[in-house]
mmCIF file of the protein (N, C-alpha, C, O) and its ligand, coordinates in Angstrom:
data_MODEL
# 
_entry.id   MODEL 
# 
loop_
_entity.id 
_entity.type 
_entity.pdbx_number_of_molecules 
1 polymer     1 
2 non-polymer 1 
# 
_entity_poly.entity_id                      1 
_entity_poly.type                           'polypeptide(L)' 
_entity_poly.nstd_linkage                   no 
_entity_poly.nstd_monomer                   no 
_entity_poly.pdbx_seq_one_letter_code       MSKTKVCANCNGEESLMFRVQYKPGKTWCFLCKPCVNEVKPDNPHYRYGGTWKG 
_entity_poly.pdbx_seq_one_letter_code_can   MSKTKVCANCNGEESLMFRVQYKPGKTWCFLCKPCVNEVKPDNPHYRYGGTWKG 
_entity_poly.pdbx_strand_id                 A 
# 
loop_
_entity_poly_seq.entity_id 
_entity_poly_seq.num 
_entity_poly_seq.mon_id 
_entity_poly_seq.hetero 
1 1  MET n 
1 2  SER n 
1 3  LYS n 
1 4  THR n 
1 5  LYS n 
1 6  VAL n 
1 7  CYS n 
1 8  ALA n 
1 9  ASN n 
1 10 CYS n 
1 11 ASN n 
1 12 GLY n 
1 13 GLU n 
1 14 GLU n 
1 15 SER n 
1 16 LEU n 
1 17 MET n 
1 18 PHE n 
1 19 ARG n 
1 20 VAL n 
1 21 GLN n 
1 22 TYR n 
1 23 LYS n 
1 24 PRO n 
1 25 GLY n 
1 26 LYS n 
1 27 THR n 
1 28 TRP n 
1 29 CYS n 
1 30 PHE n 
1 31 LEU n 
1 32 CYS n 
1 33 LYS n 
1 34 PRO n 
1 35 CYS n 
1 36 VAL n 
1 37 ASN n 
1 38 GLU n 
1 39 VAL n 
1 40 LYS n 
1 41 PRO n 
1 42 ASP n 
1 43 ASN n 
1 44 PRO n 
1 45 HIS n 
1 46 TYR n 
1 47 ARG n 
1 48 TYR n 
1 49 GLY n 
1 50 GLY n 
1 51 THR n 
1 52 TRP n 
1 53 LYS n 
1 54 GLY n 
# 
loop_
_struct_asym.id 
_struct_asym.entity_id 
A 1 
B 2 
# 
loop_
_chem_comp.id 
_chem_comp.type 
_chem_comp.mon_nstd_flag 
ALA 'L-peptide linking' y 
ARG 'L-peptide linking' y 
ASN 'L-peptide linking' y 
ASP 'L-peptide linking' y 
CYS 'L-peptide linking' y 
GLN 'L-peptide linking' y 
GLU 'L-peptide linking' y 
GLY 'peptide linking'   y 
HIS 'L-peptide linking' y 
LEU 'L-peptide linking' y 
LYS 'L-peptide linking' y 
MET 'L-peptide linking' y 
PHE 'L-peptide linking' y 
PRO 'L-peptide linking' y 
SER 'L-peptide linking' y 
THR 'L-peptide linking' y 
TRP 'L-peptide linking' y 
TYR 'L-peptide linking' y 
VAL 'L-peptide linking' y 
ZN  non-polymer         . 
# 
_pdbx_entity_nonpoly.entity_id   2 
_pdbx_entity_nonpoly.name        ? 
_pdbx_entity_nonpoly.comp_id     ZN 
# 
_pdbx_nonpoly_scheme.asym_id         B 
_pdbx_nonpoly_scheme.entity_id       2 
_pdbx_nonpoly_scheme.mon_id          ZN 
_pdbx_nonpoly_scheme.ndb_seq_num     1 
_pdbx_nonpoly_scheme.pdb_seq_num     101 
_pdbx_nonpoly_scheme.auth_seq_num    101 
_pdbx_nonpoly_scheme.pdb_mon_id      ZN 
_pdbx_nonpoly_scheme.auth_mon_id     ZN 
_pdbx_nonpoly_scheme.pdb_strand_id   A 
_pdbx_nonpoly_scheme.pdb_ins_code    . 
# 
loop_
_atom_site.group_PDB 
_atom_site.id 
_atom_site.type_symbol 
_atom_site.label_atom_id 
_atom_site.label_alt_id 
_atom_site.label_comp_id 
_atom_site.label_asym_id 
_atom_site.label_entity_id 
_atom_site.label_seq_id 
_atom_site.pdbx_PDB_ins_code 
_atom_site.Cartn_x 
_atom_site.Cartn_y 
_atom_site.Cartn_z 
_atom_site.occupancy 
_atom_site.B_iso_or_equiv 
_atom_site.pdbx_formal_charge 
_atom_site.auth_seq_id 
_atom_site.auth_comp_id 
_atom_site.auth_asym_id 
_atom_site.auth_atom_id 
_atom_site.pdbx_PDB_model_num 
ATOM   1   N  N  . MET A 1 1  ? 11.543  18.055 -8.120 1.00 0.00 ? 1   MET A N  1 
ATOM   2   C  CA . MET A 1 1  ? 9.920   18.061 -7.745 1.00 0.00 ? 1   MET A CA 1 
ATOM   3   C  C  . MET A 1 1  ? 9.270   16.857 -7.757 1.00 0.00 ? 1   MET A C  1 
ATOM   4   O  O  . MET A 1 1  ? 9.359   16.164 -8.771 1.00 0.00 ? 1   MET A O  1 
ATOM   5   N  N  . SER A 1 2  ? 8.588   16.454 -6.751 1.00 0.00 ? 2   SER A N  1 
ATOM   6   C  CA . SER A 1 2  ? 8.011   15.231 -6.848 1.00 0.00 ? 2   SER A CA 1 
ATOM   7   C  C  . SER A 1 2  ? 6.472   15.165 -7.611 1.00 0.00 ? 2   SER A C  1 
ATOM   8   O  O  . SER A 1 2  ? 5.789   16.188 -7.652 1.00 0.00 ? 2   SER A O  1 
ATOM   9   N  N  . LYS A 1 3  ? 6.081   14.135 -8.091 1.00 0.00 ? 3   LYS A N  1 
ATOM   10  C  CA . LYS A 1 3  ? 4.842   14.014 -8.842 1.00 0.00 ? 3   LYS A CA 1 
ATOM   11  C  C  . LYS A 1 3  ? 3.866   13.872 -7.716 1.00 0.00 ? 3   LYS A C  1 
ATOM   12  O  O  . LYS A 1 3  ? 4.185   13.480 -6.593 1.00 0.00 ? 3   LYS A O  1 
ATOM   13  N  N  . THR A 1 4  ? 2.564   14.240 -8.112 1.00 0.00 ? 4   THR A N  1 
ATOM   14  C  CA . THR A 1 4  ? 1.410   14.004 -7.326 1.00 0.00 ? 4   THR A CA 1 
ATOM   15  C  C  . THR A 1 4  ? 0.353   13.514 -7.896 1.00 0.00 ? 4   THR A C  1 
ATOM   16  O  O  . THR A 1 4  ? 0.294   13.713 -9.109 1.00 0.00 ? 4   THR A O  1 
ATOM   17  N  N  . LYS A 1 5  ? -0.680  12.818 -7.323 1.00 0.00 ? 5   LYS A N  1 
ATOM   18  C  CA . LYS A 1 5  ? -1.828  12.137 -7.769 1.00 0.00 ? 5   LYS A CA 1 
ATOM   19  C  C  . LYS A 1 5  ? -2.889  12.860 -7.021 1.00 0.00 ? 5   LYS A C  1 
ATOM   20  O  O  . LYS A 1 5  ? -2.611  13.470 -5.988 1.00 0.00 ? 5   LYS A O  1 
ATOM   21  N  N  . VAL A 1 6  ? -4.060  12.815 -7.489 1.00 0.00 ? 6   VAL A N  1 
ATOM   22  C  CA . VAL A 1 6  ? -5.303  13.614 -6.951 1.00 0.00 ? 6   VAL A CA 1 
ATOM   23  C  C  . VAL A 1 6  ? -6.158  12.323 -6.274 1.00 0.00 ? 6   VAL A C  1 
ATOM   24  O  O  . VAL A 1 6  ? -6.584  11.385 -6.947 1.00 0.00 ? 6   VAL A O  1 
ATOM   25  N  N  . CYS A 1 7  ? -6.332  12.457 -4.771 1.00 0.00 ? 7   CYS A N  1 
ATOM   26  C  CA . CYS A 1 7  ? -6.934  11.416 -4.084 1.00 0.00 ? 7   CYS A CA 1 
ATOM   27  C  C  . CYS A 1 7  ? -8.319  11.253 -4.656 1.00 0.00 ? 7   CYS A C  1 
ATOM   28  O  O  . CYS A 1 7  ? -8.918  12.283 -4.964 1.00 0.00 ? 7   CYS A O  1 
ATOM   29  N  N  . ALA A 1 8  ? -8.947  9.993  -4.850 1.00 0.00 ? 8   ALA A N  1 
ATOM   30  C  CA . ALA A 1 8  ? -10.171 9.833  -5.380 1.00 0.00 ? 8   ALA A CA 1 
ATOM   31  C  C  . ALA A 1 8  ? -11.344 10.083 -4.293 1.00 0.00 ? 8   ALA A C  1 
ATOM   32  O  O  . ALA A 1 8  ? -12.522 9.931  -4.616 1.00 0.00 ? 8   ALA A O  1 
ATOM   33  N  N  . ASN A 1 9  ? -10.992 10.443 -3.087 1.00 0.00 ? 9   ASN A N  1 
ATOM   34  C  CA . ASN A 1 9  ? -11.983 10.423 -1.950 1.00 0.00 ? 9   ASN A CA 1 
ATOM   35  C  C  . ASN A 1 9  ? -11.973 12.089 -1.535 1.00 0.00 ? 9   ASN A C  1 
ATOM   36  O  O  . ASN A 1 9  ? -13.068 12.651 -1.573 1.00 0.00 ? 9   ASN A O  1 
ATOM   37  N  N  . CYS A 1 10 ? -10.898 12.811 -1.182 1.00 0.00 ? 10  CYS A N  1 
ATOM   38  C  CA . CYS A 1 10 ? -10.941 14.085 -0.925 1.00 0.00 ? 10  CYS A CA 1 
ATOM   39  C  C  . CYS A 1 10 ? -10.346 15.029 -2.037 1.00 0.00 ? 10  CYS A C  1 
ATOM   40  O  O  . CYS A 1 10 ? -10.261 16.231 -1.785 1.00 0.00 ? 10  CYS A O  1 
ATOM   41  N  N  . ASN A 1 11 ? -9.955  14.571 -3.179 1.00 0.00 ? 11  ASN A N  1 
ATOM   42  C  CA . ASN A 1 11 ? -9.450  15.462 -4.141 1.00 0.00 ? 11  ASN A CA 1 
ATOM   43  C  C  . ASN A 1 11 ? -8.104  16.111 -3.833 1.00 0.00 ? 11  ASN A C  1 
ATOM   44  O  O  . ASN A 1 11 ? -7.527  16.856 -4.624 1.00 0.00 ? 11  ASN A O  1 
ATOM   45  N  N  . GLY A 1 12 ? -7.654  15.781 -2.650 1.00 0.00 ? 12  GLY A N  1 
ATOM   46  C  CA . GLY A 1 12 ? -6.168  16.379 -2.464 1.00 0.00 ? 12  GLY A CA 1 
ATOM   47  C  C  . GLY A 1 12 ? -4.967  15.900 -3.125 1.00 0.00 ? 12  GLY A C  1 
ATOM   48  O  O  . GLY A 1 12 ? -4.810  14.689 -3.285 1.00 0.00 ? 12  GLY A O  1 
ATOM   49  N  N  . GLU A 1 13 ? -4.224  16.628 -3.469 1.00 0.00 ? 13  GLU A N  1 
ATOM   50  C  CA . GLU A 1 13 ? -2.888  16.237 -4.234 1.00 0.00 ? 13  GLU A CA 1 
ATOM   51  C  C  . GLU A 1 13 ? -1.905  15.789 -3.262 1.00 0.00 ? 13  GLU A C  1 
ATOM   52  O  O  . GLU A 1 13 ? -1.631  16.499 -2.295 1.00 0.00 ? 13  GLU A O  1 
ATOM   53  N  N  . GLU A 1 14 ? -1.319  14.584 -3.466 1.00 0.00 ? 14  GLU A N  1 
ATOM   54  C  CA . GLU A 1 14 ? -0.328  13.884 -2.665 1.00 0.00 ? 14  GLU A CA 1 
ATOM   55  C  C  . GLU A 1 14 ? 0.705   13.416 -3.368 1.00 0.00 ? 14  GLU A C  1 
ATOM   56  O  O  . GLU A 1 14 ? 0.550   13.017 -4.522 1.00 0.00 ? 14  GLU A O  1 
ATOM   57  N  N  . SER A 1 15 ? 2.026   13.409 -2.678 1.00 0.00 ? 15  SER A N  1 
ATOM   58  C  CA . SER A 1 15 ? 2.969   12.509 -3.547 1.00 0.00 ? 15  SER A CA 1 
ATOM   59  C  C  . SER A 1 15 ? 3.134   11.175 -3.005 1.00 0.00 ? 15  SER A C  1 
ATOM   60  O  O  . SER A 1 15 ? 3.993   10.416 -3.454 1.00 0.00 ? 15  SER A O  1 
ATOM   61  N  N  . LEU A 1 16 ? 2.254   10.811 -1.945 1.00 0.00 ? 16  LEU A N  1 
ATOM   62  C  CA . LEU A 1 16 ? 2.494   9.419  -1.493 1.00 0.00 ? 16  LEU A CA 1 
ATOM   63  C  C  . LEU A 1 16 ? 0.926   8.913  -1.391 1.00 0.00 ? 16  LEU A C  1 
ATOM   64  O  O  . LEU A 1 16 ? 0.136   9.427  -0.598 1.00 0.00 ? 16  LEU A O  1 
ATOM   65  N  N  . MET A 1 17 ? 0.636   8.030  -2.134 1.00 0.00 ? 17  MET A N  1 
ATOM   66  C  CA . MET A 1 17 ? -0.598  7.522  -2.320 1.00 0.00 ? 17  MET A CA 1 
ATOM   67  C  C  . MET A 1 17 ? -0.781  6.060  -2.312 1.00 0.00 ? 17  MET A C  1 
ATOM   68  O  O  . MET A 1 17 ? 0.156   5.397  -2.758 1.00 0.00 ? 17  MET A O  1 
ATOM   69  N  N  . PHE A 1 18 ? -1.789  5.464  -1.897 1.00 0.00 ? 18  PHE A N  1 
ATOM   70  C  CA . PHE A 1 18 ? -2.176  4.195  -1.837 1.00 0.00 ? 18  PHE A CA 1 
ATOM   71  C  C  . PHE A 1 18 ? -3.100  3.587  -2.655 1.00 0.00 ? 18  PHE A C  1 
ATOM   72  O  O  . PHE A 1 18 ? -4.291  3.868  -2.522 1.00 0.00 ? 18  PHE A O  1 
ATOM   73  N  N  . ARG A 1 19 ? -2.696  2.722  -3.561 1.00 0.00 ? 19  ARG A N  1 
ATOM   74  C  CA . ARG A 1 19 ? -3.774  1.871  -4.535 1.00 0.00 ? 19  ARG A CA 1 
ATOM   75  C  C  . ARG A 1 19 ? -4.645  0.965  -3.795 1.00 0.00 ? 19  ARG A C  1 
ATOM   76  O  O  . ARG A 1 19 ? -4.238  -0.058 -3.244 1.00 0.00 ? 19  ARG A O  1 
ATOM   77  N  N  . VAL A 1 20 ? -5.775  1.340  -3.797 1.00 0.00 ? 20  VAL A N  1 
ATOM   78  C  CA . VAL A 1 20 ? -6.757  0.526  -2.976 1.00 0.00 ? 20  VAL A CA 1 
ATOM   79  C  C  . VAL A 1 20 ? -8.088  0.294  -3.777 1.00 0.00 ? 20  VAL A C  1 
ATOM   80  O  O  . VAL A 1 20 ? -8.360  1.158  -4.611 1.00 0.00 ? 20  VAL A O  1 
ATOM   81  N  N  . GLN A 1 21 ? -8.874  -0.667 -3.643 1.00 0.00 ? 21  GLN A N  1 
ATOM   82  C  CA . GLN A 1 21 ? -10.315 -0.706 -3.760 1.00 0.00 ? 21  GLN A CA 1 
ATOM   83  C  C  . GLN A 1 21 ? -10.933 -0.628 -2.432 1.00 0.00 ? 21  GLN A C  1 
ATOM   84  O  O  . GLN A 1 21 ? -10.512 -1.240 -1.450 1.00 0.00 ? 21  GLN A O  1 
ATOM   85  N  N  . TYR A 1 22 ? -11.990 0.183  -2.445 1.00 0.00 ? 22  TYR A N  1 
ATOM   86  C  CA . TYR A 1 22 ? -12.930 0.368  -1.429 1.00 0.00 ? 22  TYR A CA 1 
ATOM   87  C  C  . TYR A 1 22 ? -14.268 0.419  -1.339 1.00 0.00 ? 22  TYR A C  1 
ATOM   88  O  O  . TYR A 1 22 ? -14.892 0.526  -0.283 1.00 0.00 ? 22  TYR A O  1 
ATOM   89  N  N  . LYS A 1 23 ? -14.953 0.307  -2.954 1.00 0.00 ? 23  LYS A N  1 
ATOM   90  C  CA . LYS A 1 23 ? -16.017 0.391  -2.934 1.00 0.00 ? 23  LYS A CA 1 
ATOM   91  C  C  . LYS A 1 23 ? -16.454 -1.125 -3.856 1.00 0.00 ? 23  LYS A C  1 
ATOM   92  O  O  . LYS A 1 23 ? -15.610 -1.831 -4.408 1.00 0.00 ? 23  LYS A O  1 
ATOM   93  N  N  . PRO A 1 24 ? -17.601 -1.336 -3.857 1.00 0.00 ? 24  PRO A N  1 
ATOM   94  C  CA . PRO A 1 24 ? -18.148 -2.506 -4.679 1.00 0.00 ? 24  PRO A CA 1 
ATOM   95  C  C  . PRO A 1 24 ? -17.680 -2.179 -6.075 1.00 0.00 ? 24  PRO A C  1 
ATOM   96  O  O  . PRO A 1 24 ? -17.607 -1.021 -6.485 1.00 0.00 ? 24  PRO A O  1 
ATOM   97  N  N  . GLY A 1 25 ? -17.351 -3.295 -6.828 1.00 0.00 ? 25  GLY A N  1 
ATOM   98  C  CA . GLY A 1 25 ? -17.151 -3.171 -8.411 1.00 0.00 ? 25  GLY A CA 1 
ATOM   99  C  C  . GLY A 1 25 ? -15.537 -3.359 -8.696 1.00 0.00 ? 25  GLY A C  1 
ATOM   100 O  O  . GLY A 1 25 ? -15.071 -3.296 -9.834 1.00 0.00 ? 25  GLY A O  1 
ATOM   101 N  N  . LYS A 1 26 ? -14.752 -3.596 -7.524 1.00 0.00 ? 26  LYS A N  1 
ATOM   102 C  CA . LYS A 1 26 ? -13.354 -3.811 -7.971 1.00 0.00 ? 26  LYS A CA 1 
ATOM   103 C  C  . LYS A 1 26 ? -12.587 -2.796 -8.739 1.00 0.00 ? 26  LYS A C  1 
ATOM   104 O  O  . LYS A 1 26 ? -11.675 -3.110 -9.504 1.00 0.00 ? 26  LYS A O  1 
ATOM   105 N  N  . THR A 1 27 ? -12.962 -1.606 -8.530 1.00 0.00 ? 27  THR A N  1 
ATOM   106 C  CA . THR A 1 27 ? -12.130 -0.517 -9.292 1.00 0.00 ? 27  THR A CA 1 
ATOM   107 C  C  . THR A 1 27 ? -11.023 -0.242 -8.395 1.00 0.00 ? 27  THR A C  1 
ATOM   108 O  O  . THR A 1 27 ? -11.226 -0.397 -7.191 1.00 0.00 ? 27  THR A O  1 
ATOM   109 N  N  . TRP A 1 28 ? -9.846  0.155  -8.809 1.00 0.00 ? 28  TRP A N  1 
ATOM   110 C  CA . TRP A 1 28 ? -8.754  0.350  -8.351 1.00 0.00 ? 28  TRP A CA 1 
ATOM   111 C  C  . TRP A 1 28 ? -8.681  1.967  -8.282 1.00 0.00 ? 28  TRP A C  1 
ATOM   112 O  O  . TRP A 1 28 ? -8.863  2.638  -9.298 1.00 0.00 ? 28  TRP A O  1 
ATOM   113 N  N  . CYS A 1 29 ? -8.422  2.512  -7.112 1.00 0.00 ? 29  CYS A N  1 
ATOM   114 C  CA . CYS A 1 29 ? -8.209  4.030  -7.233 1.00 0.00 ? 29  CYS A CA 1 
ATOM   115 C  C  . CYS A 1 29 ? -7.137  4.437  -6.156 1.00 0.00 ? 29  CYS A C  1 
ATOM   116 O  O  . CYS A 1 29 ? -6.807  3.690  -5.235 1.00 0.00 ? 29  CYS A O  1 
ATOM   117 N  N  . PHE A 1 30 ? -6.655  5.629  -6.353 1.00 0.00 ? 30  PHE A N  1 
ATOM   118 C  CA . PHE A 1 30 ? -5.467  6.039  -5.253 1.00 0.00 ? 30  PHE A CA 1 
ATOM   119 C  C  . PHE A 1 30 ? -6.194  6.926  -4.300 1.00 0.00 ? 30  PHE A C  1 
ATOM   120 O  O  . PHE A 1 30 ? -7.021  7.776  -4.629 1.00 0.00 ? 30  PHE A O  1 
ATOM   121 N  N  . LEU A 1 31 ? -5.744  6.602  -2.893 1.00 0.00 ? 31  LEU A N  1 
ATOM   122 C  CA . LEU A 1 31 ? -6.204  7.424  -1.879 1.00 0.00 ? 31  LEU A CA 1 
ATOM   123 C  C  . LEU A 1 31 ? -5.011  7.880  -1.145 1.00 0.00 ? 31  LEU A C  1 
ATOM   124 O  O  . LEU A 1 31 ? -3.982  7.204  -1.132 1.00 0.00 ? 31  LEU A O  1 
ATOM   125 N  N  . CYS A 1 32 ? -5.132  9.129  -0.469 1.00 0.00 ? 32  CYS A N  1 
ATOM   126 C  CA . CYS A 1 32 ? -4.199  9.490  0.436  1.00 0.00 ? 32  CYS A CA 1 
ATOM   127 C  C  . CYS A 1 32 ? -4.244  8.716  1.895  1.00 0.00 ? 32  CYS A C  1 
ATOM   128 O  O  . CYS A 1 32 ? -5.211  8.024  2.213  1.00 0.00 ? 32  CYS A O  1 
ATOM   129 N  N  . LYS A 1 33 ? -3.213  8.887  2.660  1.00 0.00 ? 33  LYS A N  1 
ATOM   130 C  CA . LYS A 1 33 ? -3.246  8.101  3.783  1.00 0.00 ? 33  LYS A CA 1 
ATOM   131 C  C  . LYS A 1 33 ? -4.374  8.269  4.730  1.00 0.00 ? 33  LYS A C  1 
ATOM   132 O  O  . LYS A 1 33 ? -4.937  7.308  5.254  1.00 0.00 ? 33  LYS A O  1 
ATOM   133 N  N  . PRO A 1 34 ? -4.722  9.614  4.957  1.00 0.00 ? 34  PRO A N  1 
ATOM   134 C  CA . PRO A 1 34 ? -5.919  9.940  5.899  1.00 0.00 ? 34  PRO A CA 1 
ATOM   135 C  C  . PRO A 1 34 ? -7.204  9.347  5.288  1.00 0.00 ? 34  PRO A C  1 
ATOM   136 O  O  . PRO A 1 34 ? -8.046  8.908  6.072  1.00 0.00 ? 34  PRO A O  1 
ATOM   137 N  N  . CYS A 1 35 ? -7.452  9.289  3.856  1.00 0.00 ? 35  CYS A N  1 
ATOM   138 C  CA . CYS A 1 35 ? -8.578  8.563  3.425  1.00 0.00 ? 35  CYS A CA 1 
ATOM   139 C  C  . CYS A 1 35 ? -8.488  7.170  3.560  1.00 0.00 ? 35  CYS A C  1 
ATOM   140 O  O  . CYS A 1 35 ? -9.572  6.642  3.808  1.00 0.00 ? 35  CYS A O  1 
ATOM   141 N  N  . VAL A 1 36 ? -7.483  6.376  3.469  1.00 0.00 ? 36  VAL A N  1 
ATOM   142 C  CA . VAL A 1 36 ? -7.292  5.018  3.733  1.00 0.00 ? 36  VAL A CA 1 
ATOM   143 C  C  . VAL A 1 36 ? -7.750  4.992  5.126  1.00 0.00 ? 36  VAL A C  1 
ATOM   144 O  O  . VAL A 1 36 ? -8.774  4.379  5.427  1.00 0.00 ? 36  VAL A O  1 
ATOM   145 N  N  . ASN A 1 37 ? -7.092  5.586  5.939  1.00 0.00 ? 37  ASN A N  1 
ATOM   146 C  CA . ASN A 1 37 ? -7.453  5.172  7.401  1.00 0.00 ? 37  ASN A CA 1 
ATOM   147 C  C  . ASN A 1 37 ? -9.062  5.606  7.631  1.00 0.00 ? 37  ASN A C  1 
ATOM   148 O  O  . ASN A 1 37 ? -9.703  5.186  8.595  1.00 0.00 ? 37  ASN A O  1 
ATOM   149 N  N  . GLU A 1 38 ? -9.529  6.351  6.787  1.00 0.00 ? 38  GLU A N  1 
ATOM   150 C  CA . GLU A 1 38 ? -11.165 6.776  7.006  1.00 0.00 ? 38  GLU A CA 1 
ATOM   151 C  C  . GLU A 1 38 ? -11.749 5.412  6.304  1.00 0.00 ? 38  GLU A C  1 
ATOM   152 O  O  . GLU A 1 38 ? -12.512 4.730  6.988  1.00 0.00 ? 38  GLU A O  1 
ATOM   153 N  N  . VAL A 1 39 ? -11.479 5.046  5.179  1.00 0.00 ? 39  VAL A N  1 
ATOM   154 C  CA . VAL A 1 39 ? -12.234 4.060  4.571  1.00 0.00 ? 39  VAL A CA 1 
ATOM   155 C  C  . VAL A 1 39 ? -12.042 2.575  4.685  1.00 0.00 ? 39  VAL A C  1 
ATOM   156 O  O  . VAL A 1 39 ? -12.719 1.718  4.115  1.00 0.00 ? 39  VAL A O  1 
ATOM   157 N  N  . LYS A 1 40 ? -10.948 2.370  5.561  1.00 0.00 ? 40  LYS A N  1 
ATOM   158 C  CA . LYS A 1 40 ? -10.488 1.210  5.617  1.00 0.00 ? 40  LYS A CA 1 
ATOM   159 C  C  . LYS A 1 40 ? -11.478 0.327  6.705  1.00 0.00 ? 40  LYS A C  1 
ATOM   160 O  O  . LYS A 1 40 ? -12.045 -0.701 6.335  1.00 0.00 ? 40  LYS A O  1 
ATOM   161 N  N  . PRO A 1 41 ? -11.598 0.827  7.990  1.00 0.00 ? 41  PRO A N  1 
ATOM   162 C  CA . PRO A 1 41 ? -12.126 0.059  8.968  1.00 0.00 ? 41  PRO A CA 1 
ATOM   163 C  C  . PRO A 1 41 ? -13.447 -0.362 8.873  1.00 0.00 ? 41  PRO A C  1 
ATOM   164 O  O  . PRO A 1 41 ? -14.357 0.453  8.718  1.00 0.00 ? 41  PRO A O  1 
ATOM   165 N  N  . ASP A 1 42 ? -13.644 -1.593 8.955  1.00 0.00 ? 42  ASP A N  1 
ATOM   166 C  CA . ASP A 1 42 ? -14.860 -2.436 8.717  1.00 0.00 ? 42  ASP A CA 1 
ATOM   167 C  C  . ASP A 1 42 ? -15.525 -2.505 7.248  1.00 0.00 ? 42  ASP A C  1 
ATOM   168 O  O  . ASP A 1 42 ? -16.683 -2.772 6.926  1.00 0.00 ? 42  ASP A O  1 
ATOM   169 N  N  . ASN A 1 43 ? -14.457 -2.192 6.507  1.00 0.00 ? 43  ASN A N  1 
ATOM   170 C  CA . ASN A 1 43 ? -15.075 -2.191 4.990  1.00 0.00 ? 43  ASN A CA 1 
ATOM   171 C  C  . ASN A 1 43 ? -14.540 -3.490 4.311  1.00 0.00 ? 43  ASN A C  1 
ATOM   172 O  O  . ASN A 1 43 ? -13.353 -3.788 4.175  1.00 0.00 ? 43  ASN A O  1 
ATOM   173 N  N  . PRO A 1 44 ? -15.676 -4.241 3.893  1.00 0.00 ? 44  PRO A N  1 
ATOM   174 C  CA . PRO A 1 44 ? -15.482 -5.498 3.207  1.00 0.00 ? 44  PRO A CA 1 
ATOM   175 C  C  . PRO A 1 44 ? -14.744 -5.394 1.814  1.00 0.00 ? 44  PRO A C  1 
ATOM   176 O  O  . PRO A 1 44 ? -14.059 -6.284 1.310  1.00 0.00 ? 44  PRO A O  1 
ATOM   177 N  N  . HIS A 1 45 ? -15.026 -4.054 1.245  1.00 0.00 ? 45  HIS A N  1 
ATOM   178 C  CA . HIS A 1 45 ? -14.466 -3.973 -0.085 1.00 0.00 ? 45  HIS A CA 1 
ATOM   179 C  C  . HIS A 1 45 ? -13.069 -3.476 -0.119 1.00 0.00 ? 45  HIS A C  1 
ATOM   180 O  O  . HIS A 1 45 ? -12.470 -3.466 -1.195 1.00 0.00 ? 45  HIS A O  1 
ATOM   181 N  N  . TYR A 1 46 ? -12.518 -3.076 0.937  1.00 0.00 ? 46  TYR A N  1 
ATOM   182 C  CA . TYR A 1 46 ? -11.188 -2.618 1.007  1.00 0.00 ? 46  TYR A CA 1 
ATOM   183 C  C  . TYR A 1 46 ? -10.116 -3.797 0.726  1.00 0.00 ? 46  TYR A C  1 
ATOM   184 O  O  . TYR A 1 46 ? -10.076 -4.929 1.209  1.00 0.00 ? 46  TYR A O  1 
ATOM   185 N  N  . ARG A 1 47 ? -9.329  -3.222 -0.136 1.00 0.00 ? 47  ARG A N  1 
ATOM   186 C  CA . ARG A 1 47 ? -8.094  -4.248 -0.629 1.00 0.00 ? 47  ARG A CA 1 
ATOM   187 C  C  . ARG A 1 47 ? -6.991  -3.341 -1.204 1.00 0.00 ? 47  ARG A C  1 
ATOM   188 O  O  . ARG A 1 47 ? -7.005  -2.548 -2.146 1.00 0.00 ? 47  ARG A O  1 
ATOM   189 N  N  . TYR A 1 48 ? -6.009  -3.719 -0.316 1.00 0.00 ? 48  TYR A N  1 
ATOM   190 C  CA . TYR A 1 48 ? -4.727  -2.857 -0.626 1.00 0.00 ? 48  TYR A CA 1 
ATOM   191 C  C  . TYR A 1 48 ? -3.868  -3.544 -1.727 1.00 0.00 ? 48  TYR A C  1 
ATOM   192 O  O  . TYR A 1 48 ? -3.630  -4.751 -1.694 1.00 0.00 ? 48  TYR A O  1 
ATOM   193 N  N  . GLY A 1 49 ? -3.341  -2.573 -2.865 1.00 0.00 ? 49  GLY A N  1 
ATOM   194 C  CA . GLY A 1 49 ? -2.707  -2.945 -4.069 1.00 0.00 ? 49  GLY A CA 1 
ATOM   195 C  C  . GLY A 1 49 ? -1.623  -2.296 -4.093 1.00 0.00 ? 49  GLY A C  1 
ATOM   196 O  O  . GLY A 1 49 ? -1.170  -2.254 -5.237 1.00 0.00 ? 49  GLY A O  1 
ATOM   197 N  N  . GLY A 1 50 ? -0.872  -1.656 -3.182 1.00 0.00 ? 50  GLY A N  1 
ATOM   198 C  CA . GLY A 1 50 ? 0.399   -1.131 -3.436 1.00 0.00 ? 50  GLY A CA 1 
ATOM   199 C  C  . GLY A 1 50 ? 0.552   0.393  -3.161 1.00 0.00 ? 50  GLY A C  1 
ATOM   200 O  O  . GLY A 1 50 ? -0.425  1.138  -3.235 1.00 0.00 ? 50  GLY A O  1 
ATOM   201 N  N  . THR A 1 51 ? 1.775   0.835  -2.848 1.00 0.00 ? 51  THR A N  1 
ATOM   202 C  CA . THR A 1 51 ? 2.079   2.219  -2.496 1.00 0.00 ? 51  THR A CA 1 
ATOM   203 C  C  . THR A 1 51 ? 2.608   2.919  -3.804 1.00 0.00 ? 51  THR A C  1 
ATOM   204 O  O  . THR A 1 51 ? 3.359   2.339  -4.587 1.00 0.00 ? 51  THR A O  1 
ATOM   205 N  N  . TRP A 1 52 ? 2.170   4.178  -3.977 1.00 0.00 ? 52  TRP A N  1 
ATOM   206 C  CA . TRP A 1 52 ? 2.745   4.860  -5.061 1.00 0.00 ? 52  TRP A CA 1 
ATOM   207 C  C  . TRP A 1 52 ? 3.397   6.201  -4.339 1.00 0.00 ? 52  TRP A C  1 
ATOM   208 O  O  . TRP A 1 52 ? 2.866   6.901  -3.477 1.00 0.00 ? 52  TRP A O  1 
ATOM   209 N  N  . LYS A 1 53 ? 4.663   6.348  -4.924 1.00 0.00 ? 53  LYS A N  1 
ATOM   210 C  CA . LYS A 1 53 ? 5.445   7.370  -4.569 1.00 0.00 ? 53  LYS A CA 1 
ATOM   211 C  C  . LYS A 1 53 ? 5.868   8.448  -5.644 1.00 0.00 ? 53  LYS A C  1 
ATOM   212 O  O  . LYS A 1 53 ? 6.653   8.076  -6.516 1.00 0.00 ? 53  LYS A O  1 
ATOM   213 N  N  . GLY A 1 54 ? 5.419   9.733  -5.655 1.00 0.00 ? 54  GLY A N  1 
ATOM   214 C  CA . GLY A 1 54 ? 5.809   10.535 -6.638 1.00 0.00 ? 54  GLY A CA 1 
ATOM   215 C  C  . GLY A 1 54 ? 7.111   11.111 -6.697 1.00 0.00 ? 54  GLY A C  1 
ATOM   216 O  O  . GLY A 1 54 ? 7.418   11.849 -7.633 1.00 0.00 ? 54  GLY A O  1 
HETATM 217 ZN ZN . ZN  B 2 .  ? -7.803  11.857 0.352  1.00 0.00 2 101 ZN  A ZN 1 
# 
């Protein structure tokens, strides 16, 4: 069984998550792929910090 994390944006549980910053304040959080695609465009706060696989 794979581990999951809860997406900080949609609260969905996924086993493939992306560690990103997407808000002011340099807080790292985990987002699922659809949410990364949602928050990334034209986001000056977006920063990619790695991929997590459960
Ligand atoms: Zn999500």
